[in-house]
N, C-alpha and C positions, 0 to 999 in steps of 0.2 A: 860217305855213301852207304846205302843199305847193303847188307850182306847178300840179299837176293840179287840186287843189281850187279854187285861185284862178281858174283859167281857166273853170271851170264856174259860178262865182258872178257875179251881177250886181254892179255897183259898190255898190248899196244893201245887198245881202246881205253883201258883204265888209266893209263898214263895221259892220254889225250883229254879225258874227262877231268882229271885232277889239274892239268895245266889250264883248261878252260875255266874251272872254278877259281883257280888262283888269279887268273887274268881278270875275271869279273869282279873279284874281291878287291884287287888293286885299283881297278878303274872305278870303284865305289858304286857299282851297279847292284851288287848283292852284299849282304853282311851275314856273318855267322853268329847265331845266338844259341849257345849250348851245342847241340848236335844238329841243329837245323839251319838252313840258309833261307834268308828272306830278301825280297827286293827292297832296295832303299828307295827313297823318294826319287832320286836321280834315275835309278833303274826302272821304276814304274813309269816315270815320265817318258823315258826312251821307248819302252815297250808300247805305251799308249800311242805315241807318235807314229811308230812303225805300223801298229795295227790300223790306225786311221788311214795312213798312206796305202796300205794293202787293201783296205776296204774301198778307197777311192779308185784304185786301179781295177779292182773287180767290178765295180759299178760301171766304169768306162768300158770295160770289155763286154759286159752284158749289153750296154747301150749300142755298141758297135755291132754286136751279133744280131740284135733286134732290127737294126737298120738294114742289115744284109738280107734279112728274111723278106 
């Protein structure tokens, strides 16, 4: 994590972030290359699927709101 980010987080938040990074790495959603983390193909696929689902939900909400007008 960057020093700027670490200084703004409380100790509890920092522990939570490190645990989340560890979990994402173990589940093969992210990978560490040098000092940087990147999305793996699996991670990208999961994010893409969730973004698509969120977009569909948003479109449905807009459609319902338009019908109520």
